[in-house]
PATIVEX-166128 format. One record per residue (C-alpha): residue in one letter; z, y, x. Coordinates in Angstrom, 2 decimals, padded with zeros to 5 digits, always signed. Layout:
N
[keza 'A', [Z, Y, X]]
...
END
This chain:
265
[keza 'M', [-010.08, -012.84, -019.40]]
[keza 'K', [-007.21, -009.96, -019.91]]
[keza 'L', [-008.23, -006.57, -018.32]]
[keza 'E', [-005.52, -004.15, -018.30]]
[keza 'L', [-006.17, -000.22, -017.31]]
[keza 'A', [-004.42, +001.47, -014.59]]
[keza 'C', [-004.78, +004.90, -013.11]]
[keza 'T', [-004.33, +006.55, -009.95]]
[keza 'F', [-003.89, +010.47, -009.64]]
[keza 'H', [-003.85, +010.66, -005.67]]
[keza 'L', [-007.47, +012.32, -005.46]]
[keza 'S', [-006.79, +015.33, -007.61]]
[keza 'H', [-003.37, +015.30, -009.13]]
[keza 'G', [-000.99, +013.64, -006.57]]
[keza 'Y', [+001.11, +016.60, -006.50]]
[keza 'L', [+002.37, +015.63, -009.92]]
[keza 'P', [+006.11, +014.44, -009.92]]
[keza 'I', [+006.20, +010.75, -010.71]]
[keza 'P', [+008.21, +011.21, -014.23]]
[keza 'K', [+005.32, +013.32, -015.25]]
[keza 'A', [+002.26, +011.37, -013.85]]
[keza 'A', [+004.04, +008.50, -015.68]]
[keza 'K', [+004.53, +010.24, -018.85]]
[keza 'L', [+000.79, +011.48, -018.72]]
[keza 'L', [-000.32, +007.79, -018.42]]
[keza 'A', [+001.77, +006.55, -021.16]]
[keza 'W', [+000.65, +009.58, -023.62]]
[keza 'A', [-003.19, +008.44, -022.73]]
[keza 'R', [-002.22, +004.96, -023.51]]
[keza 'F', [-002.91, +003.41, -020.14]]
[keza 'D', [-001.10, -000.07, -019.28]]
[keza 'A', [-000.12, +000.50, -015.73]]
[keza 'M', [-000.05, +003.22, -012.90]]
[keza 'E', [-001.23, +002.67, -009.39]]
[keza 'M', [-000.33, +005.07, -006.66]]
[keza 'S', [-000.76, +006.48, -003.34]]
[keza 'P', [+002.59, +006.23, -001.02]]
[keza 'S', [+001.10, +008.94, +001.27]]
[keza 'V', [+000.39, +011.39, -001.17]]
[keza 'P', [+001.67, +014.38, -001.52]]
[keza 'R', [+004.13, +012.86, +001.11]]
[keza 'N', [+005.23, +009.71, +002.45]]
[keza 'L', [+007.22, +007.48, -000.23]]
[keza 'T', [+010.90, +007.02, +000.03]]
[keza 'E', [+013.31, +004.51, -001.14]]
[keza 'R', [+014.45, +007.40, -003.37]]
[keza 'D', [+010.99, +007.79, -004.85]]
[keza 'V', [+010.67, +004.07, -005.51]]
[keza 'R', [+013.83, +004.34, -007.61]]
[keza 'I', [+012.65, +007.27, -009.35]]
[keza 'L', [+009.22, +005.21, -009.78]]
[keza 'R', [+011.02, +002.40, -011.12]]
[keza 'T', [+012.91, +004.31, -013.85]]
[keza 'A', [+009.85, +006.38, -014.69]]
[keza 'L', [+007.78, +003.20, -015.44]]
[keza 'R', [+010.83, +001.67, -017.45]]
[keza 'R', [+010.98, +004.48, -019.52]]
[keza 'N', [+007.25, +004.95, -020.31]]
[keza 'A', [+006.91, +001.06, -020.64]]
[keza 'L', [+004.14, +001.09, -017.87]]
[keza 'S', [+003.44, -001.64, -015.43]]
[keza 'F', [+002.90, -001.27, -011.89]]
[keza 'S', [-000.51, -002.30, -010.60]]
[keza 'G', [-000.03, -001.51, -006.82]]
[keza 'F', [-000.40, +000.93, -004.12]]
[keza 'T', [-003.80, +002.47, -002.77]]
[keza 'G', [-004.36, +005.00, -000.09]]
[keza 'I', [-001.57, +003.30, +001.73]]
[keza 'Y', [-001.62, +004.80, +005.20]]
[keza 'P', [-000.89, +008.48, +005.99]]
[keza 'P', [-004.06, +009.62, +008.06]]
[keza 'E', [-001.50, +010.17, +010.97]]
[keza 'M', [-001.10, +006.51, +011.27]]
[keza 'I', [-003.60, +004.86, +013.44]]
[keza 'L', [-003.60, +001.04, +012.91]]
[keza 'A', [-005.44, -000.03, +015.98]]
[keza 'S', [-003.53, +002.29, +018.37]]
[keza 'K', [-003.54, +001.94, +022.09]]
[keza 'S', [+000.38, +002.10, +021.78]]
[keza 'A', [+001.96, -001.43, +021.22]]
[keza 'S', [+005.08, +000.37, +019.19]]
[keza 'V', [+002.78, +002.40, +016.97]]
[keza 'R', [+000.79, -001.22, +016.08]]
[keza 'K', [+004.37, -002.77, +015.39]]
[keza 'S', [+005.50, +000.11, +013.34]]
[keza 'S', [+002.32, -000.06, +011.18]]
[keza 'I', [+003.22, -003.83, +010.71]]
[keza 'R', [+006.71, -002.95, +009.45]]
[keza 'Y', [+005.46, -000.01, +007.27]]
[keza 'T', [+002.55, -002.39, +005.56]]
[keza 'K', [+005.61, -004.99, +005.06]]
[keza 'W', [+007.98, -002.52, +003.69]]
[keza 'L', [+005.27, -001.60, +001.12]]
[keza 'I', [+004.73, -005.39, +000.16]]
[keza 'E', [+008.23, -005.56, -000.56]]
[keza 'K', [+008.32, -002.40, -002.95]]
[keza 'A', [+005.10, -003.54, -004.69]]
[keza 'S', [+006.56, -006.78, -005.46]]
[keza 'D', [+010.12, -005.29, -006.53]]
[keza 'L', [+008.05, -002.97, -008.81]]
[keza 'G', [+006.04, -005.92, -010.39]]
[keza 'G', [+002.73, -004.96, -008.72]]
[keza 'K', [-000.15, -007.28, -007.89]]
[keza 'H', [-001.78, -005.62, -004.96]]
[keza 'L', [-001.90, -003.18, -002.11]]
[keza 'V', [-005.49, -001.44, -001.59]]
[keza 'W', [-006.30, -001.64, +002.11]]
[keza 'G', [-008.43, +001.41, +002.42]]
[keza 'S', [-007.26, +004.50, +004.04]]
[keza 'G', [-010.40, +004.92, +006.36]]
[keza 'R', [-008.95, +007.47, +008.56]]
[keza 'S', [-006.06, +005.11, +009.65]]
[keza 'R', [-007.88, +001.76, +010.18]]
[keza 'N', [-010.96, +003.49, +012.02]]
[keza 'I', [-010.60, +002.25, +015.78]]
[keza 'P', [-010.17, +005.15, +017.93]]
[keza 'K', [-013.21, +006.30, +020.25]]
[keza 'D', [-010.73, +005.37, +023.58]]
[keza 'V', [-010.22, +001.56, +022.19]]
[keza 'P', [-012.89, -001.00, +022.94]]
[keza 'F', [-014.43, -001.99, +019.37]]
[keza 'R', [-013.58, -006.08, +019.73]]
[keza 'K', [-009.97, -005.30, +020.81]]
[keza 'G', [-009.34, -002.75, +018.21]]
[keza 'F', [-010.62, -004.90, +015.39]]
[keza 'H', [-008.41, -007.71, +016.79]]
[keza 'W', [-005.70, -005.59, +016.42]]
[keza 'L', [-006.49, -004.95, +012.48]]
[keza 'V', [-006.85, -008.76, +012.07]]
[keza 'H', [-003.52, -009.36, +013.74]]
[keza 'L', [-001.77, -006.54, +011.34]]
[keza 'L', [-003.54, -008.39, +008.50]]
[keza 'K', [-002.52, -011.74, +009.31]]
[keza 'E', [+001.35, -010.46, +010.03]]
[keza 'S', [+001.25, -008.99, +006.56]]
[keza 'A', [-000.53, -011.35, +004.98]]
[keza 'N', [+002.32, -014.05, +005.35]]
[keza 'L', [+004.97, -011.91, +003.54]]
[keza 'A', [+002.14, -010.83, +000.55]]
[keza 'D', [+001.74, -014.79, -000.17]]
[keza 'E', [+005.21, -015.28, -000.31]]
[keza 'K', [+005.93, -012.34, -002.54]]
[keza 'G', [+002.77, -012.87, -004.63]]
[keza 'I', [+001.05, -009.53, -003.57]]
[keza 'R', [-002.65, -009.44, -002.86]]
[keza 'I', [-003.83, -007.30, +000.20]]
[keza 'A', [-007.05, -006.06, -001.10]]
[keza 'I', [-009.63, -004.90, +001.80]]
[keza 'E', [-011.48, -001.85, +000.45]]
[keza 'P', [-015.20, -001.19, +001.64]]
[keza 'Q', [-015.73, +002.44, +002.15]]
[keza 'N', [-018.69, +004.74, +002.22]]
[keza 'R', [-019.55, +005.63, +005.93]]
[keza 'F', [-018.43, +009.30, +005.48]]
[keza 'E', [-015.00, +008.02, +004.92]]
[keza 'S', [-014.90, +005.33, +007.19]]
[keza 'T', [-016.38, +003.92, +010.30]]
[keza 'I', [-015.88, +000.24, +009.71]]
[keza 'I', [-016.10, -002.22, +006.75]]
[keza 'H', [-018.76, -000.31, +004.19]]
[keza 'N', [-019.57, -003.12, +002.02]]
[keza 'V', [-018.45, -006.15, +000.12]]
[keza 'T', [-019.85, -008.40, +002.53]]
[keza 'E', [-018.22, -006.89, +005.75]]
[keza 'A', [-015.08, -006.94, +003.74]]
[keza 'L', [-015.37, -010.48, +002.82]]
[keza 'S', [-016.04, -011.35, +006.76]]
[keza 'L', [-012.75, -009.59, +007.39]]
[keza 'A', [-010.67, -011.65, +004.80]]
[keza 'R', [-012.10, -014.91, +006.03]]
[keza 'L', [-011.07, -014.33, +009.48]]
[keza 'V', [-007.60, -013.16, +008.31]]
[keza 'N', [-007.65, -016.53, +006.35]]
[keza 'H', [-004.86, -016.09, +003.49]]
[keza 'K', [-005.14, -016.86, +000.06]]
[keza 'G', [-003.26, -013.50, -000.45]]
[keza 'V', [-006.15, -011.22, +001.32]]
[keza 'G', [-009.29, -010.41, -000.60]]
[keza 'V', [-011.36, -007.69, -001.47]]
[keza 'V', [-011.90, -004.37, -003.70]]
[keza 'Y', [-014.93, -003.40, -005.69]]
[keza 'D', [-015.39, +000.24, -006.10]]
[keza 'T', [-017.79, +001.87, -008.20]]
[keza 'F', [-018.05, +005.08, -006.10]]
[keza 'H', [-018.43, +003.46, -002.62]]
[keza 'T', [-020.64, +000.83, -004.08]]
[keza 'S', [-022.96, +003.75, -005.33]]
[keza 'L', [-023.36, +004.91, -001.74]]
[keza 'E', [-023.47, +001.59, +000.39]]
[keza 'E', [-024.60, -001.11, -001.87]]
[keza 'A', [-028.33, -001.84, -003.04]]
[keza 'S', [-026.71, -003.38, -006.31]]
[keza 'F', [-023.97, -002.57, -008.55]]
[keza 'T', [-023.46, -006.12, -009.67]]
[keza 'K', [-024.12, -008.40, -006.72]]
[keza 'P', [-021.07, -007.34, -004.75]]
[keza 'I', [-019.05, -008.58, -007.69]]
[keza 'L', [-020.76, -011.80, -007.76]]
[keza 'I', [-020.45, -012.16, -003.96]]
[keza 'A', [-016.80, -011.38, -003.96]]
[keza 'G', [-016.00, -013.97, -006.68]]
[keza 'K', [-012.45, -015.36, -006.46]]
[keza 'R', [-011.81, -013.11, -003.61]]
[keza 'L', [-012.03, -009.97, -005.83]]
[keza 'A', [-008.37, -008.79, -005.65]]
[keza 'A', [-008.71, -005.26, -007.28]]
[keza 'V', [-011.18, -002.66, -008.80]]
[keza 'H', [-011.51, +000.95, -008.98]]
[keza 'V', [-013.80, +002.77, -011.20]]
[keza 'S', [-015.13, +006.43, -011.26]]
[keza 'D', [-018.47, +007.47, -011.73]]
[keza 'C', [-021.13, +008.32, -008.64]]
[keza 'N', [-019.65, +012.11, -008.58]]
[keza 'R', [-016.30, +010.77, -008.55]]
[keza 'K', [-015.55, +011.81, -011.96]]
[keza 'I', [-014.39, +009.57, -015.01]]
[keza 'P', [-016.84, +007.21, -015.97]]
[keza 'G', [-019.52, +008.52, -018.28]]
[keza 'K', [-019.80, +011.83, -016.48]]
[keza 'G', [-022.35, +010.48, -013.95]]
[keza 'H', [-025.33, +008.14, -013.59]]
[keza 'I', [-023.70, +004.69, -013.06]]
[keza 'D', [-024.39, +002.12, -015.98]]
[keza 'F', [-021.11, +000.53, -016.31]]
[keza 'A', [-022.38, -002.06, -019.00]]
[keza 'P', [-023.60, -004.75, -016.32]]
[keza 'I', [-020.38, -004.18, -013.91]]
[keza 'F', [-018.35, -005.55, -016.72]]
[keza 'E', [-020.65, -008.09, -017.48]]
[keza 'S', [-020.39, -009.32, -013.81]]
[keza 'L', [-016.47, -009.02, -013.67]]
[keza 'K', [-016.72, -011.31, -016.78]]
[keza 'R', [-018.78, -013.95, -014.82]]
[keza 'V', [-016.09, -014.33, -012.24]]
[keza 'H', [-013.49, -014.22, -014.52]]
[keza 'Y', [-011.77, -011.26, -012.98]]
[keza 'D', [-008.37, -010.72, -014.34]]
[keza 'G', [-006.81, -008.14, -012.55]]
[keza 'Y', [-006.39, -004.26, -013.33]]
[keza 'I', [-009.27, -001.97, -013.95]]
[keza 'S', [-007.75, +001.14, -011.89]]
[keza 'L', [-009.16, +004.72, -012.63]]
[keza 'E', [-009.56, +006.47, -009.31]]
[keza 'A', [-011.27, +009.68, -010.23]]
[keza 'I', [-011.14, +013.43, -009.80]]
[keza 'L', [-009.66, +014.71, -013.23]]
[keza 'E', [-009.96, +018.28, -014.60]]
[keza 'R', [-007.47, +020.71, -013.86]]
[keza 'D', [-005.79, +019.74, -017.04]]
[keza 'P', [-006.16, +015.98, -017.04]]
[keza 'R', [-005.41, +014.91, -020.30]]
[keza 'R', [-008.92, +014.99, -021.81]]
[keza 'D', [-010.28, +013.17, -018.91]]
[keza 'L', [-007.60, +010.62, -019.42]]
[keza 'L', [-008.15, +010.04, -023.06]]
[keza 'S', [-012.03, +009.96, -022.51]]
[keza 'A', [-011.80, +007.53, -019.76]]
[keza 'R', [-009.49, +005.22, -021.45]]
[keza 'K', [-011.57, +005.07, -024.71]]
[keza 'Y', [-014.98, +004.47, -022.36]]
[keza 'L', [-013.48, +001.76, -020.58]]
[keza 'K', [-011.60, -000.09, -023.41]]
[keza 'R', [-015.11, +000.04, -024.99]]
[keza 'M', [-016.52, -001.72, -021.85]]
[keza 'I', [-013.81, -004.31, -021.98]]
END
């Protein structure tokens, strides 16, 4: 099993220009960069070109996109044109992730995927399934995995645990649709840190790590050793993405996190 370390800055340092973010990750000897296309602003074609150049100059890979939807984008909108626009945007991100050599699209974005109060739940959920099915056709073709992320109840009104994420993935019924294991959300919603990994198995498409306080691993109470043992048991071979709130000057945190996670791997 070959695990590589990626990092995303969107929780605390999303304001960093793409070239500076890439340079920081290369300096801290991470393998890849993950990014949100909606932080600090929506990604443009020019940004994609800048990102491609920054990755090449710093010898970094691209793991994929996370935090993919801006909060004002409502996926289960009552407006058919808005729903079609959301599908087009999702497909555009799949195209860009593929062009950049990425592996996944983390389908989290709790506010955007929440079903509005004026939309009947079953109808709204059906629209979410439709979006994922439409997007998954292209994802399968491009070799990008759509990873459904369970998010805690304070950030999303639906899909709080791996079992619920797997149920949705099975409804979509595409090989390219899997689930995310996120240690922070797991700490709030699951009874076990390891069982969700074993339940997900081959459907595990992305892993996000931070401690229980959303700081870097080792600054909270999570025991990461059993988690990495479970990842080995299911033969997970994707990226381990650090998704944490970093210190104002992130260099010390990046070095500490890389050293800690490499030891776990």
